[in-house]
C-alpha positions, 0 to 999 in steps of 0.5 A: 040649769044652773043649770069645762090645747096646743104645743108648738111641736104639735102644729103639723098634726093639729093642722092635718086634723083641722084639714081632715075635719073641714074637708069631711064636714059636709059628709059628717053633717049628713051622716050617722052620729049625734045631731046638733040642730034641735029645740027642747024643753025640760024639767030639772031638779037639783039637791044642793046638799048631796054630792061627792064632797058636799059643804055647807053653803048658807047661800042655798041653805042646803035646799033644792032647786027645780024649774024648767029649761028651754034650749036650742042648738043650730049646727053650722059648718058640720063641725061647729054649732051655736046654742043657748038656753033660758031657765026659770025656777026656784030654790026651796029653802034657799036661806035663813032670815035673821029671825031664823025663818027660812026663805025661798028664792026665784031664779031665772037667766040664760046662757049662750055659746058655741061648740065644736064637735069633732067626729072620731072618724077623723082619727080612724075610730068610728063615725058615730061618736063625737068629742064636744067642747063648748063655752057659754056666757051666762047671766043669772038673777036670783030674787028673795021670796017670802022675806022682808025687803032688806032682810036676809042675804043679798040675792045672788045675781051676776054673770060669768062663764061655763065650759063643757067637755063631753063625749056623745055617741050614737049607740043605736039608730034610736039611742044616744049616750053622753058623758061630760064634765062642766065647770061654772064660774057665774057671779059668786058661784063656782061649781063643777059637775059630771053629767051622764045622759041618754037621748032616745028617739021616740019617732021621727025627730022627737026624742026623750032626754034624761040626764043625771048630774052629780059632783061637788055640792049637788046631785040631780036629774033632768027630764025633757023632750027634744025635736031634732030637725037638722 
């Protein structure tokens, strides 16, 4: 919610890799490994005080954020996918008024982007693990709650970008493990996170999603459901 390549001398090797990925795209889309066509809904909670190297941030008053996410992804070409997310939640407490009373904030927004997923079988390792790189455009709006208009700090509203890199691996027919890094530059906020996740297929295309997030100034978790139908 708010919820990270190339030298001239590498041209031939990179070209060969691209050709390999493209020619195996159809088989990869139907074969084992992570899926990239799904819809999902989840609950996310984040504490903005506890992290690897937390710092005091008066914009958030060292409170906590929670809310829900609705996300979707569509696989294209076997090695690429389009995706987006809408989120809505609140931050409590999120700031301090001039009279030293605390106020909360409501926040909502969306991110849309594209990603590439390169199977490790292209380098002769296995066909169940992918390197995933994604880039998003994000737009977020924060509104002050329980505070007089014009008092307290200005709401944090703005747009920007998010970059992600991760490894996704289908460790069993039902379970998928994910380890990734994300960097966000949205409005006046810059943040980076390490993400550890697990998807577990309950039945058919329905899967349970569980993710942990920790780095810099925050730590949190996300729980939800995804329906894979690719």
